[in-house]
C-alpha positions as CSV (number, residue, x, y, z in Angstrom):
1,L,61.5,-32.9,10.5
2,S,59.5,-34.8,13.0
3,P,59.9,-35.5,15.9
4,C,62.8,-33.2,16.8
5,P,63.7,-30.4,14.4
6,P,66.6,-28.6,16.1
7,P,69.4,-31.0,15.3
8,R,68.2,-31.3,11.7
9,L,67.8,-27.6,11.3
10,R,71.4,-27.0,12.5
11,L,72.5,-28.7,9.2
12,F,71.2,-25.6,7.4
13,Q,73.3,-23.0,9.4
14,K,76.0,-22.9,6.7
15,F,73.6,-22.0,3.9
16,S,73.0,-18.4,2.9
17,T,69.4,-19.2,2.2
18,F,67.3,-22.3,2.3
19,R,63.6,-23.3,2.0
20,I,61.6,-25.6,4.2
21,L,58.2,-27.1,3.4
22,V,56.2,-27.6,6.5
23,C,53.5,-30.3,6.0
24,G,50.9,-29.6,8.6
25,G,48.7,-26.9,10.0
26,D,49.2,-23.7,12.0
27,G,50.6,-25.5,15.0
28,S,53.3,-27.3,13.0
29,V,54.2,-24.0,11.3
30,G,54.5,-22.2,14.6
31,W,56.6,-25.0,16.1
32,V,59.0,-25.0,13.1
33,L,59.2,-21.2,13.2
34,S,60.0,-21.2,16.9
35,E,62.8,-23.6,16.3
36,I,64.1,-21.5,13.4
37,D,64.1,-18.5,15.7
38,A,65.8,-20.3,18.5
39,L,68.7,-21.3,16.2
40,G,68.9,-17.7,14.7
41,L,68.1,-19.0,11.2
42,H,65.1,-16.7,10.5
43,K,67.0,-14.3,8.1
44,Q,68.1,-17.1,5.8
45,C,65.1,-19.4,5.9
46,Q,62.2,-19.3,3.5
47,L,59.2,-21.4,4.5
48,G,56.4,-22.9,2.5
49,V,53.3,-24.6,3.9
50,L,51.6,-27.7,2.6
51,P,48.2,-27.4,4.4
52,L,47.5,-30.7,6.1
53,G,46.3,-29.5,9.5
54,T,42.9,-28.5,10.8
55,G,43.4,-24.7,11.0
56,N,45.6,-23.8,8.0
57,D,44.9,-20.1,8.5
58,L,48.5,-19.1,7.6
59,A,48.6,-21.3,4.5
60,R,45.3,-19.8,3.3
61,V,46.5,-16.2,3.9
62,L,49.8,-16.8,2.1
63,G,47.9,-18.3,-0.9
64,W,48.8,-22.0,-0.4
65,G,45.1,-22.9,0.0
66,S,43.2,-24.2,3.0
67,L,43.7,-28.0,2.6
68,C,45.8,-30.3,0.4
69,D,44.0,-33.6,0.3
70,D,44.9,-34.6,-3.2
71,D,48.2,-36.4,-3.3
72,T,48.2,-36.4,-7.1
73,Q,48.9,-32.6,-7.0
74,L,52.1,-33.1,-5.0
75,L,54.5,-32.5,-7.9
76,Q,52.6,-29.3,-8.9
77,I,52.8,-28.1,-5.3
78,L,56.6,-28.7,-5.2
79,E,57.0,-26.9,-8.5
80,K,54.9,-24.0,-7.1
81,L,57.1,-23.9,-4.0
82,E,60.2,-23.8,-6.2
83,R,58.9,-20.8,-8.1
84,A,57.3,-19.0,-5.1
85,T,58.3,-15.4,-4.3
86,T,59.0,-14.5,-0.7
87,K,56.9,-12.4,1.6
88,M,58.1,-11.1,5.0
89,L,56.2,-12.5,8.0
90,D,55.8,-10.6,11.2
91,R,55.5,-12.8,14.3
92,W,54.4,-11.7,17.7
93,S,52.6,-12.9,20.8
94,V,49.7,-11.4,22.8
95,L,49.8,-11.8,26.6
96,T,46.9,-10.7,28.7
97,Y,46.6,-10.3,32.4
98,E,44.0,-8.9,34.8
99,V,44.7,-5.7,36.7
100,P,42.7,-5.1,39.9
101,K,40.4,-2.1,39.7
102,Q,41.5,1.0,41.6
103,S,38.2,2.8,41.4
104,P,35.2,2.0,43.7
105,P,32.8,-0.6,42.5
106,A,30.1,0.6,40.1
107,P,26.4,0.3,41.0
108,K,25.0,-3.2,40.4
109,E,23.6,-3.2,37.0
110,E,24.7,-6.7,35.9
111,E,23.1,-6.6,32.4
112,N,24.4,-3.1,31.5
113,G,27.9,-3.9,32.9
114,D,28.1,-7.2,30.9
115,S,27.0,-5.5,27.7
116,N,29.5,-2.7,28.2
117,I,32.3,-5.3,28.7
118,Q,31.2,-7.2,25.6
119,A,31.2,-3.9,23.6
120,Q,34.7,-3.1,24.8
121,I,35.9,-6.6,23.9
122,S,34.2,-6.5,20.5
123,H,35.8,-3.1,19.8
124,Y,39.3,-4.4,20.8
125,A,38.9,-7.5,18.6
126,D,37.8,-5.4,15.6
127,S,40.8,-3.2,16.1
128,V,43.2,-6.1,16.3
129,A,41.6,-7.7,13.2
130,F,41.9,-4.5,11.3
131,H,45.6,-4.2,12.1
132,L,46.3,-7.9,11.3
133,A,44.5,-7.6,7.9
134,K,46.5,-4.4,7.1
135,I,49.8,-6.2,7.9
136,L,48.9,-9.4,6.0
137,E,47.6,-7.6,3.0
138,S,50.5,-5.2,2.6
139,D,53.7,-5.7,0.7
140,K,55.0,-2.3,2.0
141,H,57.3,-2.4,5.0
142,S,56.2,1.1,6.0
143,V,52.6,-0.1,6.3
144,V,53.6,-3.0,8.4
145,I,55.7,-0.8,10.7
146,S,52.9,1.8,11.1
147,S,50.4,-0.9,11.9
148,A,52.6,-2.4,14.6
149,K,52.9,0.9,16.5
């Protein structure tokens, strides 16, 4: 679909369902998914990933492997795509911003303050990782919905 997917994706608007094979990494998948969303095709599109990028986290989580560097396997990969079952994918963004503190400044204990901030960040990261793992490992919509709350 490179370099400009939207006009090409519009060709699929008349289909009840269709499959796209994205050959690339997480960035390419994100780009194609954004274009699919922009055209309102997300309910009818099924997407497979041929992991050719540097990240390939999504391909690995979905069971497509972490890297496809053997072109002799292409036929088997296409057959696997043809037989593949679908799995719902939840997409979201995280935006962060800094809010000025309303409380008076704490006493200057640089080292304790830094370690406390590090502990809070670590706890938050663990919590996010737990919820992501729960979502990605579940086939039950109720688990996905409860994790998103």
